[in-house]
C-alpha positions in Angstrom: -1.6 4.3 -15.1 1.4 3.4 -16.4 4.8 5.4 -15.8 7.2 5.4 -18.5 10.1 7.2 -16.1 12.9 5.7 -13.8 12.1 6.1 -10.4 15.1 5.7 -7.8 13.0 5.4 -4.8 10.8 3.2 -2.9 7.5 2.3 -4.1 4.5 0.8 -2.1 0.8 -0.5 -2.7 -2.0 -2.2 -0.8 -4.7 -4.4 -1.8 -7.3 -4.7 0.9 -10.3 -6.9 0.3 -13.3 -5.6 2.4 -15.5 -9.0 3.6 -18.8 -8.4 2.5 -20.7 -10.3 6.1 -19.6 -6.7 7.3 -20.8 -2.9 7.2 -19.2 -0.5 5.4 -16.2 -3.4 4.8 -15.4 -1.1 1.5 -14.7 1.7 3.2 -12.4 -0.2 6.3 -11.2 -1.4 2.9 -10.2 1.6 1.9 -8.4 3.5 4.8 -6.5 -0.1 5.5 -5.1 0.4 1.8 -4.3 4.1 2.1 -3.1 3.0 5.6 -0.7 0.4 5.2 0.5 1.4 1.5 2.0 5.0 3.5 3.2 3.0 6.5 5.4 0.6 4.2 6.3 3.4 2.3 8.2 5.2 4.6 8.9 2.6 7.1 10.3 -0.6 6.0 10.7 -1.8 9.2 7.0 -2.5 8.5 8.0 -6.2 6.9 10.6 -7.0 9.6 10.4 -5.9 12.9 7.0 -6.9 15.5 6.7 -3.5 17.4 6.6 -1.7 13.6 4.4 -4.1 12.6 1.9 -3.6 15.6 2.3 -0.1 15.9 1.4 0.3 12.3 -1.7 -1.6 13.6 -3.0 0.6 16.3 -2.7 3.2 13.8 -5.1 2.1 11.4 -7.4 0.8 13.8 -7.1 3.7 15.6 -8.4 5.7 12.6 -11.7 3.7 12.2 -13.7 5.4 15.4 -12.8 8.8 13.7 -13.8 8.3 10.0 -16.7 6.7 11.2 -18.1 9.8 13.3 -17.5 11.6 10.4 -19.4 9.4 8.2 -22.4 9.1 10.8 -22.9 12.9 10.9 -22.8 13.2 7.1 -25.5 10.9 6.7 -27.8 12.6 9.4 -27.1 16.1 7.9 -28.2 14.4 4.4 -31.2 13.2 6.1 -29.8 9.6 5.4 -28.9 8.9 9.5 -27.7 4.6 10.3 -30.5 2.5 10.1 -31.3 -0.2 13.5 -29.4 -3.0 11.5 -26.9 -1.1 10.2 -25.9 0.3 13.9 -26.1 -3.2 15.2 -23.7 -4.7 13.2 -21.3 -1.8 13.5 -20.6 -2.5 17.0 -18.4 -5.6 15.8 -16.4 -3.6 13.6 -16.0 -3.7 9.8 -13.1 -6.3 8.3 -10.7 -7.0 5.5 -7.8 -8.8 3.9 -4.7 -6.8 3.5 -2.0 -7.4 1.3 0.8 -4.5 1.2 4.1 -4.6 -0.7 6.9 -2.3 -0.6 9.5 -2.6 -3.8 13.0 -0.7 -3.7 16.3 -0.6 -5.8 18.9 -2.1 -4.1 22.1 -0.6 -5.5 25.1 -3.0 -6.6 28.1 -2.9 -3.6 30.7 0.0 -4.1 28.5 2.4 -6.1 26.1 4.6 -5.4 25.4 6.0 -8.9 21.7 6.8 -10.2 22.9 4.7 -13.9 23.6 1.6 -11.1 20.1 1.6 -10.5 19.0 0.5 -14.0 21.0 -3.0 -13.7 20.8 -3.5 -9.7 18.1 -5.8 -8.6 15.2 -4.5 -7.0 13.7 -6.2 -3.4 10.5 -6.5 -2.7 9.0 -7.1 1.0 5.8 -8.2 1.1 2.6 -9.0 4.5 -0.2 -10.4 4.1 -3.3 -11.0 6.2 -5.6 -13.5 4.6 -6.0 -14.2 1.3 -5.2 -11.3 -1.1 -2.1 -12.6 -3.3 1.2 -11.6 -4.6 2.7 -13.0 -8.2 6.2 -12.5 -8.8 6.5 -13.1 -13.1 9.7 -13.9 -14.8 10.0 -14.6 -18.5 6.5 -14.6 -18.6 6.2 -17.5 -15.8 4.9 -17.4 -12.1 7.9 -17.9 -9.7 6.1 -16.9 -6.0 2.7 -17.2 -5.0 2.3 -15.5 -2.0 0.7 -16.4 0.4 -1.7 -18.9 -1.3 0.6 -21.3 -3.3 -2.2 -23.7 -4.9 -5.9 -22.7 -5.8 -7.3 -25.3 -3.5 -5.8 -23.4 -0.4 -8.5 -20.7 -0.3 -10.4 -20.4 2.5 -14.0 -19.5 2.9 -13.1 -17.7 6.1 -9.8 -16.4 6.1 -8.3 -14.4 8.1 -9.3 -10.2 8.2 -8.1 -7.0 9.7 -11.0 -6.0 11.9 -11.6 -2.3 12.7 -12.0 -2.6 16.1 -9.4 -4.9 16.6 -7.1 -3.6 19.3 -5.2 -6.9 19.6 -2.4 -5.7 17.3 -0.4 -8.4 19.0 -2.8 -10.9 17.3 -2.6 -9.4 14.5 0.7 -9.4 13.6 0.8 -13.1 14.9 -1.2 -13.8 12.1 -0.4 -12.2 9.5 2.4 -13.5 7.5 5.6 -12.2 5.6 7.3 -12.6 2.6 10.4 -11.1 0.9 12.0 -11.6 -3.1 14.6 -10.4 -5.6 13.2 -8.5 -8.6 15.8 -8.3 -12.3 14.9 -5.9 -15.0 11.8 -7.2 -17.0 9.9 -8.6 -13.9 6.5 -7.8 -12.9 4.7 -8.1 -9.6 0.8 -8.7 -9.7 -1.4 -8.3 -6.9 -4.6 -9.2 -6.6 -8.0 -9.5 -4.8 -8.7 -14.0 -3.9 -11.1 -14.6 -6.6 -9.1 -13.3 -9.3 -6.0 -15.0 -7.6 -7.7 -18.6 -7.5 -8.8 -18.2 -11.1 -5.0 -17.7 -12.3 -3.5 -20.2 -10.0 -5.9 -22.6 -11.3 -5.5 -21.7 -15.0 -4.2 -25.2 -17.0 -2.0 -22.5 -19.0 -0.7 -19.9 -16.9 1.1 -18.4 -19.6 -2.2 -17.9 -21.6 -4.1 -16.7 -18.7 -0.9 -13.9 -18.3 -1.4 -13.2 -21.7 -4.9 -12.1 -20.9 -4.4 -10.2 -17.8 -1.5 -7.8 -19.5 -3.9 -7.1 -22.1 -5.4 -4.5 -19.6 -2.9 -1.9 -19.2 -4.4 1.0 -17.9 -7.4 3.2 -17.2 -8.8 3.2 -20.8 -9.4 -0.4 -20.6 -11.9 -0.8 -17.7 -14.6 -1.1 -20.1 -13.0 -4.1 -21.6 -11.7 -5.4 -18.5 -15.1 -5.5 -17.0 -16.3 -7.5 -19.9 -14.2 -9.6 -19.6 -14.3 -10.7 -16.0 -18.1 -10.8 -16.8 -17.2 -13.5 -19.0 -14.9 -15.3 -17.0 -18.1 -15.2 -14.2 -21.0 -16.5 -17.1 -18.4 -19.4 -18.0 -18.5 -20.0 -14.3 -14.5 -20.0 -14.5 -14.5 -17.3 -12.1 -16.2 -16.9 -8.8 -18.5 -13.7 -8.4 -16.9 -11.4 -6.1 -15.4 -7.7 -6.3 -12.0 -8.1 -7.9 -9.0 -6.1 -7.4 -5.4 -5.8 -9.3 -2.1 -4.1 -9.4 0.5 -4.3 -11.9 3.7 -3.3 -11.0 6.7 -3.2 -13.9 10.3 -3.7 -12.9 12.4 -2.0 -15.8 16.3 -0.7 -16.7 17.5 1.4 -19.3 
């Protein structure tokens, strides 16, 4: 939902894409997205300290078994106990990619006034495990793509965040980090891999961006779904789940 107000504190967003071959991947993706966004908002060291990231990873994985127990009990109460094949697959856990972004104002030196926030740049930090992507847009031109830079670089087996991966050091080592500076008028777009691949492969990036920006709020959900189906029908977009988050940076 768009906001029409000055936000003078940090903002965080996460997009996690569940791996279709694992059971309850969407549920794990939701839990991971919520946990990573909350961690990013409260702890900027998440993007610069391996210790902070390991603590976050341990916390995220530690939430899975309690959630799964609640889910299993609810299924049993509803008369829909887990099937044997679901139980077998759940032994290995669920998997998802993760992209977490934090953006915060960077006041000009020597001033702490609220008015100063309207002209000061904003700093963004990002952590990515897998192929969910961040695009930094300026003057309607993509100036940064992270972590994947070219459409041909998408892999069918991206790195994934496992719900039962207690090796936080391994997760930290496989996660990539980036940062940048936003000016007033810049945009950040967070996209899952199928849409990101379409965007990177577009022969006219400005036209692809124009199409994406036509959908600006919850009231555009049906139109956005129809647009995606059109791309799939023309085999321009891989048939996969799609999520996108848009962050506009503006001053007065």
